[in-house]
C-alpha positions in Angstrom: -108.3 16.4 220.7 -107.6 17.0 217.0 -109.5 20.3 217.1 -107.1 21.6 219.8 -103.9 21.0 217.8 -101.9 23.7 216.0 -99.1 22.5 213.7 -96.5 24.3 211.6 -94.3 22.6 209.0 -90.9 24.0 208.0 -91.4 25.3 204.5 -87.8 24.3 203.5 -87.6 20.8 204.8 -91.4 20.0 205.0 -90.8 18.5 208.4 -92.9 19.2 211.5 -91.4 22.3 213.2 -94.0 23.1 215.9 -97.0 21.4 217.5 -99.1 23.0 220.2 -101.7 20.9 222.0 -104.5 22.3 224.2 -106.3 20.3 227.0 -109.4 21.0 229.0 -108.0 19.2 232.0 -105.0 17.3 233.2 -106.6 13.9 232.7 -104.7 13.2 229.5 -101.4 13.4 231.3 -102.3 10.9 234.0 -101.9 8.1 231.4 -99.1 9.6 229.4 -95.9 7.6 229.9 -93.3 9.1 227.5 -92.6 12.0 225.3 -90.2 11.9 222.3 -89.3 15.4 221.2 -87.7 16.7 218.1 -84.3 18.1 219.0 -84.7 21.3 216.9 -88.2 21.8 218.5 -86.7 22.1 222.0 -83.5 23.9 220.9 -81.4 21.2 222.6 -78.6 21.4 220.1 -79.0 24.2 217.6 -79.9 26.9 220.2 -78.3 25.3 223.2 -76.0 28.3 223.9 -78.9 30.8 224.0 -81.4 28.7 225.9 -79.2 26.5 228.2 -82.0 24.0 228.9 -80.1 21.0 227.9 -79.3 19.1 231.1 -81.8 21.2 233.1 -85.2 20.6 231.5 -84.1 17.7 229.2 -81.5 15.1 228.7 -80.7 14.7 232.4 -81.2 11.1 233.4 -80.5 11.9 237.1 -83.3 14.4 237.7 -87.1 14.4 237.1 -88.1 16.6 234.2 -91.3 17.7 236.0 -91.6 21.3 237.2 -94.2 22.3 239.8 -95.5 25.8 239.2 -97.1 28.2 241.6 -99.9 30.4 240.3 -97.6 33.3 239.3 -95.2 31.1 237.4 -98.1 29.3 235.7 -99.7 32.5 234.5 -96.3 33.8 233.3 -95.7 30.7 231.1 -99.3 30.6 229.9 -98.9 34.2 228.6 -95.9 33.1 226.5 -97.8 30.0 225.3 -100.8 32.2 224.3 -98.4 34.3 222.2 -97.0 31.2 220.6 -100.4 29.9 219.7 -101.4 33.3 218.3 -98.3 33.4 216.1 -99.0 29.9 214.8 -102.5 30.8 213.8 -101.4 33.9 211.9 -99.0 33.0 209.0 -96.9 35.9 207.9 -93.4 37.2 207.4 -90.7 35.3 209.4 -93.3 33.2 211.2 -90.9 30.4 212.0 -88.3 32.9 213.4 -91.0 34.5 215.6 -92.1 31.1 216.9 -88.5 30.1 217.8 -88.2 33.4 219.7 -91.3 32.6 221.7 -90.0 29.1 222.4 -86.6 30.4 223.6 -88.3 32.7 226.0 -90.5 29.8 227.3 -87.5 27.5 227.8 -85.4 30.2 229.4 -88.1 31.0 231.9 -88.8 27.3 232.6 -85.1 26.7 233.1 -84.9 29.5 235.6 -87.8 28.0 237.6 -86.3 24.6 237.5 -82.9 25.9 238.8 -84.6 27.8 241.6 -86.5 24.6 242.6 -83.2 22.7 242.8 -81.9 25.0 245.5 -84.8 27.0 247.0 -83.8 29.9 249.2 -84.0 29.2 253.0 -83.8 25.4 252.7 -81.0 23.1 253.6 -79.7 20.8 250.9 -80.1 17.1 251.6 -76.7 15.4 251.9 -76.6 12.5 249.4 -74.4 9.4 249.8 -71.0 9.7 248.3 -71.7 6.5 246.4 -74.3 8.4 244.4 -71.7 10.7 242.8 -69.3 7.8 242.3 -72.0 5.9 240.5 -72.9 8.9 238.3 -69.2 9.5 237.4 -68.8 5.8 236.6 -71.8 5.8 234.2 -70.6 9.0 232.5 -67.2 7.5 232.0 -68.0 4.0 231.0 -71.6 3.9 229.5 -70.2 3.3 226.0 -68.4 0.1 227.0 -70.3 -1.1 230.1 -74.0 -1.8 229.6 -75.0 -4.1 232.5 -75.7 -3.4 236.2 -73.3 -6.2 237.1 -70.3 -4.5 235.5 -70.8 -1.4 237.6 -71.4 -3.4 240.7 -68.0 -5.1 240.1 -66.3 -1.9 239.2 -67.5 -0.1 242.4 -67.2 -3.2 244.6 -70.8 -2.9 245.6 -73.7 -5.3 245.2 -76.3 -4.9 242.5 -79.0 -4.7 245.1 -77.3 -1.7 246.9 -76.8 0.2 243.6 -80.4 -0.5 242.6 -81.7 0.8 246.0 -79.6 4.0 245.5 -80.8 4.4 241.9 -84.5 3.9 242.7 -84.4 6.2 245.8 -82.6 9.2 244.1 -83.2 8.7 240.4 -86.6 6.9 240.5 -85.4 4.1 238.1 -83.4 0.9 238.2 -79.7 0.9 237.5 -80.3 -0.9 234.3 -82.7 1.7 233.2 -80.3 4.5 234.2 -77.6 3.0 232.0 -79.9 2.5 229.1 -81.2 6.1 229.3 -77.7 7.4 229.2 -76.9 5.3 226.1 -80.1 6.4 224.4 -79.3 10.1 225.0 -76.0 9.7 223.3 -77.4 7.7 220.5 -80.0 10.4 219.7 -77.3 13.1 219.9 -75.1 11.2 217.4 -78.1 10.5 215.1 -79.0 14.1 214.9 -75.6 15.9 215.1 -73.6 13.6 212.8 -74.0 11.9 209.5 -72.4 8.7 210.8 -74.0 5.4 209.6 -76.1 3.7 212.3 -73.7 0.8 212.2 -70.8 3.1 213.2 -72.8 4.8 216.0 -73.8 1.4 217.3 -70.1 0.3 217.4 -69.0 3.5 219.1 -71.6 2.8 221.8 -70.3 -0.7 222.4 -72.7 -2.7 220.2 -71.0 -5.1 217.9 -74.3 -6.0 216.3 -76.1 -3.2 214.5 -79.4 -5.0 214.5 -79.2 -5.7 218.3 -78.5 -1.9 218.8 -81.6 -1.1 216.6 -83.8 -3.4 218.7 -82.3 -1.9 221.9 -83.0 1.7 220.6 -86.5 0.8 219.4 -87.4 -0.8 222.8 -86.7 2.5 224.6 -87.8 5.0 222.0 -90.5 3.1 220.2 -89.0 3.8 216.7 -85.8 2.5 215.0 -82.6 4.6 214.9 -83.0 5.1 211.1 -86.6 6.2 211.5 -85.6 8.6 214.2 -83.0 10.2 211.9 -85.4 10.3 209.0 -87.9 12.1 211.2 -85.7 14.7 212.8 -83.1 15.0 210.1 -79.4 15.7 210.5 -78.1 19.0 211.6 -76.1 19.9 208.5 -74.2 22.7 210.2 -72.6 20.2 212.6 -72.6 17.0 210.6 
């Protein structure tokens, strides 16, 4: 697969800015379990106002990130990717800016497709249980201080089994995984957007032990919080 990889490093920071991979078939993705993407690469923070993909394509623990494409949509996105690959293979003036422009176009189009798939024309929306929204609101409000499924069960006066059934049916994950994913999203955001010490981030997320937080983070992201920060850097404009 190495022959099908194009990479571009930021000339100022020397960090990886873009990587495009080509595959002959979909076999590789059948065994792929997890992606960890650079925040700048996907414009989740720095270009969030122009792209608006945060919470639609990424960082939404309550929806699947998968998009099913029809042939027209597939060809449209492939055209953009072809332009992106061509720009990567031809160094020149403002190459990084050109690549970011291609990436914004790709993400905007993918976001539009995802939004349309949420509410396709001519279809009736499935009515979801009220308890689902109550659970989501509870997690958003309390995830920094409540980390266990039992705490939410007690708060909502529902059994852990009932909440797990709801979570698995509508979010395709256990309640414990749902809570952990929400904590990890906030931890990544803090690591990238702030210069706070890892110990302080851990404390603000309800972890009194910095080392326990680091083990928790590594078990879900496969790298330590400090290595994550060292890899993606800190957004100096917002830190």
